[in-house]
C-alpha positions in Angstrom: 18.4 -38.3 72.5 19.0 -35.5 74.8 15.1 -35.0 75.5 15.0 -33.3 72.3 10.8 -34.4 70.8 12.0 -33.5 67.3 9.6 -34.6 64.0 11.0 -37.1 61.6 11.7 -35.4 57.7 10.9 -38.3 55.3 13.0 -37.9 51.7 13.0 -40.3 48.7 15.7 -40.7 46.4 15.0 -42.0 43.3 18.0 -43.3 40.7 16.5 -44.3 37.3 17.9 -45.7 34.4 17.8 -47.8 31.6 19.5 -51.0 33.3 19.0 -50.4 36.6 16.1 -48.8 39.2 16.8 -47.9 42.9 14.7 -45.8 45.4 16.0 -45.1 48.5 14.0 -43.0 51.6 15.9 -41.4 54.4 14.4 -39.9 57.6 15.8 -36.7 59.3 14.9 -35.5 62.5 15.5 -31.5 61.5 13.4 -29.8 58.7 16.9 -27.9 57.7 18.7 -30.6 57.2 16.6 -32.0 54.7 16.4 -29.1 53.0 20.0 -29.2 53.0 20.4 -32.1 51.7 17.6 -31.6 49.1 19.5 -28.8 47.3 22.7 -30.7 47.8 22.5 -33.8 46.6 19.2 -33.4 44.0 20.3 -34.1 40.2 23.5 -35.5 41.3 25.2 -38.1 39.4 25.0 -41.7 41.2 26.5 -44.3 38.5 25.8 -41.9 36.1 22.5 -41.3 36.6 20.6 -38.6 38.4 19.3 -38.6 41.7 15.9 -36.8 42.1 15.2 -35.5 46.0 12.0 -34.8 47.3 10.4 -34.5 50.5 7.7 -37.0 51.1 6.5 -36.6 54.3 7.2 -36.3 58.0 6.3 -38.7 60.8 7.4 -38.3 64.4 7.2 -42.0 65.5 10.2 -42.9 64.1 13.5 -43.3 64.6 15.7 -40.2 64.8 19.0 -41.6 62.8 18.7 -41.2 59.4 20.1 -44.2 56.9 19.8 -44.6 53.5 20.8 -47.6 51.4 20.7 -47.3 47.4 21.8 -49.8 45.4 22.3 -50.6 41.8 23.0 -53.2 39.6 25.7 -51.3 37.1 25.8 -54.3 34.5 27.1 -57.4 36.2 28.4 -55.3 39.1 26.2 -54.2 42.5 26.8 -51.0 43.7 25.7 -49.4 46.9 25.6 -45.8 48.2 25.3 -45.8 52.1 24.8 -42.6 53.8 24.3 -42.5 57.5 23.4 -39.0 59.7 23.0 -38.9 63.7 
């Protein structure tokens, strides 16, 4: 992408509940975007459960687009949250 040598920032998103558990890893190419998402989404409810978000590391060899799929079983219904950042 536009010749930018970016370092990928990894963020872990975890949702835990009595009957459902889910997790995802989101990869950002700018540290500031990762921390903005951390501040905005940490403890926000997803399917009635708070998301726990943490920065877990960096890796410059991973792709620069961020993708997250968070799936959770809510009784008999599967719900999916998808976030894409370019």
